N, C-alpha and C positions, 0 to 999 in steps of 0.2 A: 530609547531602549528597545523600542519594538513590542511594548505590552500589548496584549490582546484586548483588554478592557480598560480597567482603571490605571490612569498614569501613576507611576511610583509603585504599582503592585509588584514589580520585579525587585524593587529595593527592600520592601518589608513584606515578606512572604507570610501570608495568613490562610490556614485552611478555612473552609473546604476548597478543594481545587477542582476547577471545571473549565468550560470553554472560554469563559470570560476571565478566568483567573488560574491559568495553568501554573504548575509546579516546575521550578527549574531543577531538573534532576542532573546532578553531576555524572558525567560518563566515567564509570570505573573500569570497563573493558571495551575495547574495540579491536577485534581481530579479524583477520582474513580467514575465511573458512575453506576455501578452495584450494587445491594443490597446483592447478594450472589452468590453461585455457585462456580465452580472451577476456572473460567477464570477471568482475570482483564480487564475491558473495561475502558478506560480513555478519558477525555477531556482536551485538552490543549489549552491555549490561549497565542499566541505569539505576543509580542509587536513590532510593525514596526514603531512606532513614529520616525519621522525625516528621514526615509529611502527613502521617495518618491515612495515607492512601491505601485502600484496600483493593485487592483484586483476586480473581479466581482464574484458573487455567481456562482457556477458551475466550476470555476477554481481549479487547483490543486497546491499544494506546492511540491517542490522537496527539500528533506532534505538530509544531507550528515551525516550519522551516523558513529559512531566509534565502533571498535570490543571491546569485553570484555577483559579488562586488564588481567584477570586471564588466559584467553586462549592464549593471546600473551606471557605471562610469561612462561606457560607451554610449548609452542612451543620453546622459547629460550633455556629452560632447556633440552628438550629432545634432542635438536640439539648441546647442549653444547657451545651456542654462547653468547657473550657479546652483549646484545640488544642495548646498548648505543654507539656501534661502528658506527661512521659516514661513509656512503658509497654513492656512486653515481651510478645510473643505466644510460648508455647511449644507445640511439636508434641506432641500427646498419643499419636499413632500410634507405638507402640514400635518398629514395623519400620522407620519412616522413618530415613534416615541424616541428615536435616536437623533440627536442634535447633530452628530458628525458621523460619517461612515466608518472612521477609525479614529483612535485618540488624537485629538488636535489641541493646540497647535504642534505641527511637527515640521521637519524639514523634507524637501523633495527626495533627498537621499534615503531618509528613513522610510518614507511612504513607499518608494520603489523597491526598498530592500525587504521590507517586513509585511506590507499591507497590500500590494498590488501585484496582480498576476502578469508578468512580462515574458512568460516562456511559452504560454499556449497559443496557438493561432487565434487572433482576434476575431470576434463575431462580426456578422455583417453590419449590425447597427453602429459598431465602432468605426468601421471603414466608411459608412454613409456620412457620419458626423466629421470624420477627418478630411473627407474629400474636398470641402471648401477651402481648405489650406494649400492644395496643390496648385502651384502657379502655372504649371504646364497643362494645358487644356485636354491633351490626350490622356495624360496621367489622372487627371480628374475624372474624365469620362470612364476610364477603367475601373477606378474606385467605386464610382457610382453604379456602374454596370454590375459589378460583384455584389453590391448591396441590394440590387433590384430583385424582383421575383421572377423575371424572365428566365426561360430555360437556359439561354446562352450564358446569362449572368451567372446562374447558379452553377453551371458546369465550369465556368472561368474560376469562380470562388473555390470550387471543390479542387481544381487542378492546381491554381496558383498559390492558394493558402493552405488549404487542409492537407492534400497530398504532399505538397512540397514542405510542409511543417514550418511555414514561415511565421516567426513570432513578430512582435511589433518592431524590434530593431531591424530585423531582415526586411520587413516591409519598407521602413524608412530608408535603409541603404539601398534597396532597389527601386525606390521611388524618389529620385533625387530632388524633384521640386516640392516634395511634401515636408514641410517643417512646421508642424502645429505648435502653438504655445503650450508649454509644459503643464500649466495648470488645467487646461482643457483635457489634455491626455490623461492626467491624474483622475480627472472626473469620470472619464469614459471607461478607464480599464476596470475589469472586474477584481473582486477581492482575491487575494492569495488564499487558497483554502487550506485547512488542516489536512495532513495525510494520516492515514490509519494503518497500523500494523498489528498482526495477531500476535499475542504475547507467547513467547517461547519459554515459559517457566511456570511453576505453581507457587502460590504464596505459602503453602504447607511446608515447602523446602527452602524457598528464598523469600522470606517475609520482608526483607529490606531492599530487595532489587527486582526490577523487571527487565526480562530479557527480550530481545527482538532479534530477527535476522531479516536481511534484506539483500537484493541484488542491485548493483549500482546501474542505473540507466544512462547509456551513452550511445548515440548512433549518428551516422552521417546521413544528412538529408540529400534529396535530389538536387539541391543547389550547392553541394559539397560543403555544407556548414556542419559543424559538430554541435549537435543539441545534446544537452545534458539534463537528467531528470533533476528537478530542483531539490527534492528532500533527500534522495539517496546520495547525491554528490555532497550535499551539506552535512549528512550524517558521516559519510566516509572521512570527511575532514575533522570531525569531532574526536580528536585524540584525548584521552584521560589527562595529559598534562601538557597544556599549551603555554609555553614559556612561563612556567611556575604558576599559571592560573588553571584552575579547574574548568574544563569546558562543560557547558550545560545544555540540556534540551528541554525546552518548555513542553509540558505534556500534561494530560489528564487521562483517566481511565474511562473507556466506554463499555459499559455492560453488554453482554451478548447472550444469545440464546444457545450458543454452542457449548453445551455442558456435558460432562461425563454423566452416566447413568446414576440415578439416586441410589441403587443397590450396588455395592462394590463387586458382587458376585455375577453380575450381568457381563457377558462377553462383549468386547468392542473390536470393530474392524475399522481401522484408520487408513484413509487412502490420501496421500499427500506428496506428490512429486515436487522437486525443486524447493522453493522457500515455503511451499505449502505444508512442509514438515512442521513448521513453527509451532502451531497449537499442540501438536502431538508430542513434542518434546516435553511440553508442560503436562500433558495428559499422562504420559508414561512416568515422569517423575512422581506424579500424584498416585498412580497405581502402585508404584514401588514403595511409597510412603505408607499407603494403606496397608500394604502387605507386612511392612515393618511393625505397624501397629497391631499385627496379629489378625487382621480382618481376612476373610475369606474372598480372594480377588479372582474374578473370572479371567478367561483368556484374553490376552491383550495382543492383538495381531496388527502389524503394520505393513502396508504396501507403499514403498518409497521408490521414487524414480529420479534418474538424472542422465546426463548425456554420456559421460565416460567415468569408469570405475576410478581411473588414476587422476582424474582432473577435477571433477565437481561433486564427488560423493561427500557431502557435507555431514558433519556429526557422526562420522564414521566410528570414532573411538567411543563416544558417548552411547551410540546404539549397541556396540559390541558389549560395553559394560552393563547396559540394561538387560541384555540377553543373558549374560553370565550370571547377573543377580537374580533373574527370574521375573523382573518387573515387565519385560517384554518377552511373551511366550512364542512369538513367531515373527521373524523378519524376513520380508520378501522385497528384493531390490531389482528393479528393471534399469538396465543401461541401455538407453536408446540408440546409441551410435558406436558401440563396441563390436558390432557384427554387421554383415551386409544388410540383413533386414531389421527394421526398426522394432524394438520391443518396448512396450509401454506398460503402465500399471494395469490396464484393463486386460492385457494378454495374460498377466500373472494371475489376475482374479479368476479368469476363465480356466486357466490351468488347474487352479485349486478349487474347482467349482463344488466338488462334494463337501469339502470341509466348510466353504463359505455358506452353502446352503444349510448345512447342519447347525452352524452357529446362529443364522437368522431364524430358521423355522424351529428347530428344536431348543435352542439356547436362548430364544427371544433377544438376540444380539442387537446392539445398536451399530449403525453404520455412520461414518463421518468422512466427509470429503472436503478437502481444502486445496485451493489453488487457482489455476486458470479456468475461468467460467466458460470461455469460448469453446475450447475443444475437449480438454481433459474431462470436466465434470459431465459433459454430455456423452462422451464415449464411456465412461465409467458407469453412468446410468443405464446406457444400452447393454453393457455387459451384465448388469444386474437383471434387466429384463430377460436376457438369454438364459441366465442361471436359474432364474425363478420358473421360467417357461418349461425348461428342460426337467429340472428335478421336482417341480411342483405339479408337473403333468398338466400344464395350463397352455391355453393358446395365447397369442400375442396380447390382446386386449386384457385378458385376465391377469397377465403378468404385469403389465402397465398399471393396472388398478392395484395390484397387490403392492407394488413399490410405492405408489402414490399414498396408499393406506399407511405404509411404514412412515412416510414423511408427515402425515397429519397427526400420527401418534407420537411424533417426536423421536422416531427410532431411526430416521435417515436425515441427518443434518448437514447443511452446506455452509461453508465460510469460503466464498469464491470471489474473484475479482477479475476485471477484464482489462 
């Protein structure tokens, strides 16, 4: 069944639900969000009725995906293994309190589908252990070299495995003499990890469902293979009704520090391009709910960005409705590729610098940034340094310290991923 902890836990579900005992949430909605373009952005609503699961906007869900069945079958085929053979992996580490690395006994098919990571490029220790099974001496040498600490070996590993994004199947296909026993391979492969998604709803409005949004990962590698993201492709195929059966997603909630201010009248500035908008859909829903309760709600400002207005402007109708109802007081959208020069969220922040400074400095506003950690979060932070330096009449170092202080006070929060 692919249970995460206790065998049979998927047959008789009992709360509380956590990493060892995830809840099988039926998929109520799975719709494509974007109107065009190459990518597939999706919105899922997962039903948590009767689970006693509680969540707040800003929290994450952890989901346990399954590997692509065709990838699993191809591995079985290339290794000449009967995937329905039942086996058990025992932990040899005397100190470990776990007898097995995952629920056993199980079949090779179940292990390769639910428990083992077969899509990430394998680490050097795996190549080192596998090398002994290559019957061609030059192939064996190449595998050993890549696992060595020599500069040449490291460079080869980086180029041939990492940059070429070769997973274990690709390595076996491109190393014809390497056919390890499947049980040793199962011992060596790392565990398939849970995937985390920012929740795009608030339980104040949606007490019986958790919403998420994601972009399907799919790309062509340097060896002309199509690599697919495990979790996003698995989620894409989770349609509400599969042949009369409800499709389910094993999940639990992970609490986060990404929280709306304690006082509802505190202004908030939210910056979330692409699927980074997710937690802010929940935040805005919650601010709208607070308003309906008669609470005094501060300014609620969103900076959102996407590539093309007509292709991937997600949640467009919802955002327009939030503005109309007054839940969202200001909506700023950057379309990066609709004009010759690229326009990103940080450009719009700088354009509205007086208003931004007023919200932070006079209004004691809170700043939230969600999305890509590598470029966007860094560029947005630099934009805040500029705004603070200019309007707070500070030098660069003072501006940096001012922003760092906002962070330590919990007034500048990040929910980012790379």
